[in-house]
ZASEVO-116498 format. One record per residue (C-alpha): x, z, y. Coordinates in steps of 0.25 Angstrom, whole numbers, plus 2048, in hexadecimal, padded with zeros to 3 digits. Layout:
BEGIN
XZY;...
This chain:
BEGIN
C5329F618;C452A461A;C3D297619;C30298612;C322A7610;C232AA614;C1C2A060C;C0E2A5607;C122A75F9;C1E2B05FD;C152B8606;C0B2BA5FA;C162BF5F1;C1B2C85FC;C0D2CE5FE;C0B2CF5EF;C182D75ED;C142E05F9;C072E25F3;C0D2E65E5;C172EF5EC;C0E2F75F6;C012F55F0;BF42F05F7;BF12FE5FE;BFE2FF605;C002F1609;BF62F2615;BFC2FE61A;C0A2F861A;C042EC622;BFE2F562C;C0B2FD62E;C132F062F;C092EB63A;C0A2F8642;C192F8641;C1A2E9646;C102ED652;C192F9655;C252F1655;C1F2E665E;C1A2F1668;C282F8668;C2E2EA66C;C242E8677;C262F667C;C352F367C;C342E7686;C2C2EF690;C352F669B;C3430569A;C3030D6A7;C3731A6AA;C2D3246B0;C3232A6BE;C323386B8;C3D3346AE;C4632D6B7;C533356B9;C5533A6C7;C623366CF;C693426D5;C713406E2;
């Protein structure tokens, strides 16, 4: 279904349409924002894999 979707001519057409819609000044800002969001997502996924340590001060005390 998606064979040949990202051929060079298709990518040039997508870039050209994006250039027309957003303009040459806004395109670098959009790329920077997209890169930052991907980096933030990756770091959040990596932080999710790490075990969370509970400090001793926040542990509930057992009452007898």
